[in-house]
Structure formats: structure tokens, C-alpha cells
N, C-alpha and C positions, 0 to 999 in steps of 0.2 A: 365566532364572528357571525354577523347577521347578514343574510343575503337579501337582495331586493325581492320583494314579493309583488310589486306593482311596477308600472312604467314610471320610474322615477326620473325627473328631469336631469339630464346629464350635467347641466350647469348649476344644480342646486347647491347652495352654499351652507347647508346644514350637514353635520356629521352625526352619526349615531353609533353607539357602542353597546354590545351586550355585556352587562355587568351583573354577575350573580343572578341571572335570570330576569333582569329588568332592562328597560330601554331608557337611556337618558337623552332627551332632546336638547341639543345645544345650538343656539342661534349664533354661530361664529363663522367668520370667513374661512374658507377652506385653506387659503394661503397661510393663515396664522394658526391653524389647528395642529396640535400635537396629540396623536392618539396613542394610547397604551394598549397592548394586546391583553385580552381577557385571559387571566391565568387559568381559568377553568375551561377554556375552550380548546377543543382538539383540532379545530379546523386551521389550516394554514393558508394565508392569502398568497396570491401569485406574486412572484418576485418582481420588483420594478426594475426595468432596464436602467443602466447607468445614464446619468443626465446627459453625457456627451452623445449618446446614441439615440436620445429621444428627439422627436420632431420639434422644431423650433418655430413652427407656424403659430400665428395668433390663436388658432383654435385649440392649441395645446396649452392653454393657460392654466394656472393653478385652479383646482376645483372642477375642471372639466375632464370627464373620463376617469377621475380618481375613484377607485372602488372603495367600498366601506372598510376603513381601518387599514388601508395599504401601508400607511406610514409606520404602522406598528411593527412591521417586520423589515423595514428598510434601514440601511445604514447610510443612505445618501442624504443630501441636504433636503430639508423640507422646502418645497418650491415656494419661492417668493419671500421666505422668512429669513434665510441666511443662517439657519441653525443646522448643526450636525446632529441628527436625531439621537444616535447612541451616546454621543459625547455630551450633548446639551440637555437632554431630557432630565437627567438627575439634577442639574443646576436649576432648571425651571421648576422641578418639583420642590426643591429646597426653597426657592423664591416664593412659591405658593404657600408652603408651610410657614414661612416667615412673614406672610401677608404682604409681600411686595407686588404680587400680581393677583388678579381675580380669576377664579374659575367657577365658584358656586353661582355667581350672578348670571352666568350664561345658561344655566339649566332652568328650563321653564316647566318641564313635566318629567315625572318618573313613572313609567308604565311597565307592567309585566309583559313578557314576550307574547302572550296570547292576545294582546291588544296592539300588535305591531301595525296593523292596517290603520287603526285609529291614529297611531303615531305619525304615519305617513300623511294622513289627511291634515293633521295639525301642521306638519312640516311644510307641505306644499301650499296650503291655504294661507299660511301666515297667521292663523288664529290662535290666540292665547286666552284662555278663560281667566278672568280676573275676579278677585274678591270684590272689587267695586261693583260688579254686576249682581252681587247678592247670592252667588252660588258657591257650592263647594267645588273642589277641583274636578270631581266627576260630573259636573254640570247639573247637580241636583240640590234641592234644599232639604234640610232635616226637620223643618218646622211646617206644621199644617194647622189650620183653624177652620172648622166646619167643612172639612174636605178640600179646602183650597190651600195652595202652598204659600208660605210666608218666607220672604227672602231674608238672608243673613245680612246684617248691617256691617259692612266693611270686614266681613269674615269673622266677626267676633260676637255680634248681637249681645252686647253687655247690659242691655236693659232687661234682659230675661233672667229669671232666677236660675235656670239651667240652660246651658248652651252646648253646641257642638262646633268644634273648630278643626281646621286642618292642622296637621303636625307642624307646618311651618309657622303657625300662629301661637305655638306653645313653647315656653321656655321654663327651665327650673331656676328658681331664685332662692336666696337666703331664707331658711325656714323661720328665722326670727324677725324678718322684715314685716312691718305693719302693712297689710294689704290696702287699708284705707288711705295710705299715703303713697306707697310705691306704684299704685295703679296709675298715678299721674304720669309715670314714665312710659306709658303705652303709646303716647302720641305727642301732644303739644310741647311739653317741657323738653323732651328729648330732641324734638325737631329744632327748637330755637337754640338750645345749648349746643347741639352738634353743628348748626349752621355756622357758628362762629369758630368752633374748634376744628371741624372736619372739612366743611365745604369752603369757607373763606380762608381757613388757616391763618387767623389773625396773628400778627407778629407782636412780640413785646415792644412797647414804646409807641405803638401806632395809634392813630385816631379812628374812631368809629362813630357812626350815626345809626341809631335804631329808630325806625319809623313805626309807631304803634306800640303801646305799652299794655297790651293784654298779657295773658299768660305766656304766649309764644314770644312776644317782644321782651318781657322781663327775663325769660330764660335766655334769650339772645344776649341781653345785657350781662347776665351772669356768665355766659360763655366768653364774652369779650374780656370781662374782668379776669376770669380764670386764665385766659391766654396772655394776660399781661399788658393789655391796651392801656395807655396812659391817659387817653382822653375819650370818654364815652358820652356822646351827646344823645339824650333821650328826646324824641320828637313826638308830641301828641297834642290833640286839641282839647284834651281833658286835663286841666291843671291839677286836679285832685290826685292824679296818678304819679305825679313827680316825687312825692315823698316816698312812695313804695319803690319807685325806680332807684332812688338813692340807696335804699336798703340793699338792692341787688348789685350796686356798683356804678350807677350812672354818676358822672361828674358834672354834667351840665344839662340844662333843660331848655327846650325851645318849643313855644306854642305858635304854630303857623298863623293862628288868628290874631296874633299881636303884630303882624307885619302886613304891609300893603303889597309887598313884592313876593314872587314865588319863593317857596321855602328853600329850593336848591340855591337860589342866589343868596339867601340869608346865610346858609351854611358855608358857601364858598367865601363870602366876606369874613365870616366868623373864624374860619380856619386858614384864611389867606391862600386859597387855591382849591380847597375841597378836602374831604376826608379820605383816608386810605381805604376804609371799608364802610359800606352802607348796607343796611338790611331792611327790606320792606316786609313788615309783619302785620299788614292790615288786610291785604287781599283786594287792593284797588289798583287797577291798571294805571290810573293817573299818578298815584303815589309811587308805583314801580318806576315810572319814568323820572319822577322827581328824585328818587333815591339814586338812580344811575347818574343823573346829571349833577348830583351833589358830590360825586367822587372826584378825586384828583386826576387830572389829565396825566397820561403816561403810564400809570400803574394802578389807579383806583379800581377796586372790585366791588360790585354791587350784587347782592344775593337776594333773589326773590324767595321769600319764605311763606308769605301769606298766600292763601288759595282763592282763586276766582275762576269761574268758567262762564262768565257772562260778558266779558269784554276782551278785546285784543290789546296787547301791549304795542306801543310804537314809540319811536324816537328818531331823530335825524341820524343818518349814517355817520355823520361827522363825530357824533358823540362816542362812537366806537372806534372810528379811525384814529381818534386822538390817543388811543391806547387803553381805554377803559375796558373792563371785562364785565359782562353781564351773565350771570349764571343762576340756576335754580338749585333747590335742595329738596330731598324727599326723606323724611324721618331723620333729618340732620346728618345724613351720611352714615348712620349707624347700621350695622348688621344685627337685626333685632334679636334673633335667637342667641347670638354670641354676646352682643353688647349690653342688652338690658340687664342681665345678671351683674355685670360689672358696674353699671350705673346704680343699681340697687346697693351694691357694696359701697360705692362712693357716698351714697346718701347715709348709709349706716355709719360710715366713718366721718360724717359731717363735712364732706368735701363739696357737696352740692345741697342746695336748699329745695325742700318740697313743702313742708308745713306752711311756709310763708306765702305760698300761692293760694291757700284755701281761705275763702272769705265767708262762705255759707255752708251749712249742712242741712239738707231738707229731705223729707220723706218723698217717696215716689209719687204719692197722690198730690204733691205740690209741684210737679214737674213743670207745669205751665208758668208758675211763678219763677221758677229757675230760669226758664228761657227769657222771661221779661227782664230779669236781672242781667242776663248775659247780653241782650241786645241794647240795654240802656247803658252798658259800660260800667256797671256797679259791682262787677265781680271779676275775679281772675279765674279761679276754679271753685266749683262748689261740689259738694257731695250729695248723692242721691241714695237714700236708704232703700234696700230691697227686702222688706219684711225681716229685718235684723240679720239676714244671711250675710250681708257684706255691704260694702260701699263702692260706688263707682264714681269716677270723676268725669265731669263734662266741662 
């Protein structure tokens, strides 16, 4: 077990465990934590008094005064959770192995014991180093140019011929898979496809509306079809994309520019009440609102798939009070290290499309032309050559 080495807040809701010489930081409420004793540890935690003899004052709430890993030696109920630790932990472990509950997602850092103080700093400050900041997990960059650091792009830096990534950014895939195709599963296509299957959980026979027919939108259409939706309405202001959307499974097409009224009103009339599921794949706060309001009252679900960081979303509270659900998705709800190999195998088995997304293949020295194609809406995905070493999708 690991003892406190600093003045740790008594009401801190993070737990830590010594596991094979490493610290796992888990941002979880103490009342729902289930700790397992480290089998390699010889230390024994103090026994917890029976619940009936413990103080019942408000100050003795779960998470306050609990030592590190006390629950691991207790046969009493875990406070606030209603579980019998000895009886229930095996069940919970089995549920985790069956992917019914999440555990991996709670872990933000894995540190060796000699960095325990750094672990406490992270825990008490609430800071988490993100790949979005362009740094490796140890807060450093592996790239330099003329003595100055160069940051990692989204933890991968795939425009470089050689790169360094954290172990959480690497997964083993089928050896026979074509890298110039399956690289597309690293972000956009997986996000749209999973938004329908994992986040929205589209049901067979339902109606869907997909706003925006770029690569992410087309992948969402593909996901809706795979889920068995009977009506998939593709919404875009570029009519040239409708033919491609039909190839991916769209059944109807709506161009907002053809109407004088808001697109959500058009869809409500078209579906006699609204769609069961809508997906915003543009990255526009205005379209996000329209997608929500195009959903059926009572049960409609709208998923924000497109990214923007320049505007706030807004809608009238009544739109949600009516029973609609507004949610977002990140990487389509897939667990990358585990799920990407499965998606690759699905592509190899022709269960999902990848080749159909590619519209252009350009060398790296024409990258600016590639961005022009992207912003003009004339491409879904294009390949950039890196001195014949490989291809990357953008």
C-alpha cells in the first residue's frame, strides 16, 4: 500500500493504488470506488470498524477520512455504494471483463513510485496533461528545430516522416491491411461511424437526419445504415454530394437553400413530427441547434459530431423539456487501442467502406492545394505522400 507523503486533503475524491511498482491516478468518487489489494504488497491496512459503530455525522461521509486502499481489506459494505466488497467485487470484475462497466477510462496517468509527489500534485491540482497541448505524457516534446521545441500535433504528428507517440496512441492491426486506406480509421471515419452505432445507438427501422456530408457525415450515414435505419435524410447545401451520400446509404436528400423556412421546420414537416436521431457533422453552433430541434419530441436524440471552438451552442430550454436528448461524441465512442484493430478487420471483410472516401492523392509539396480542396468542399478524404514512405489521410 502507499502511505501519504504530503498533506493530502481529507475530502479528496481520488484514490491511488500501488500496482507492480506504479501509481494509477483514478479520478473517481470515493463512494463508488472498489479497491483491490496489491498482491505484491506486504503492508496491511488498519481494519475498518463495523458500520454500526462508526460515527453517523455528516463529517463522516464517504471519501472523508478513508485511508488509502482501506476497502481492499474490508468485508463491510462500501460506503454509499450498497455493495458487499468480498461478495460483489468478483461480480464487478466480471462485469468489467464483459465490458459492462468502465475502468480504463478513469485512469489518467500511470507513474512509477519514485514520482509519487508528482502524482499528488496532479491529483490535488486537478491538472491533466492532454495530447491536445502538443506534449507527451511527461510534459516534453520529442521534436526540435534549430534548438527550439516543436509540438506534437494531436499526439501523433503524422505529417512527419518519423514520429514519436505515447503507448496509448499505438495499436497493432492486421499485417495485411493497406496502410494508405486504414489510416483513415484514425479519426474522422471512426468518429462518424461510431456516432451512429455507439453514441446514438440507432435502432432498426428508425429515421435519421445527417447534417453535413463531408467524410464524417458520410461515415455517419454509413453507421445509420449499418444500424438498420429505414430512413436516412442527408442534409447539405452542396447538391453535388448527394450522389456520394446515396452510395453510403442515404435514402433522401434535403438542401436547406431550396427552402425559405428553417431546415428544422422542413424536416419536421417531412417526417410528420421530427426524426428519431439527428447528427450535426459540420461544426456549426447554428446547425447544432437546428439538428436538435429537428428531432421528434419525447424521444428524439441529437448528437454533436462536428467540432467548433469559436461559438457557444444555445437553444430554448423547452426543446429539452419536451424530452429530446442532446449529446456529443468523441471518436465515435470507440476505445481506440481496442477498437481500431476490429474496425480494420471489418474493412478487410468489406463490412465498412474506406476506399470510397478518397477523392485525391497528392504529394506533400502540394499540401496547400489539398487544403484548398478541403475548404472548398471538393473532397472527402485525400492522401498526402511523404517521400514514398507512406500515405496519410487528411
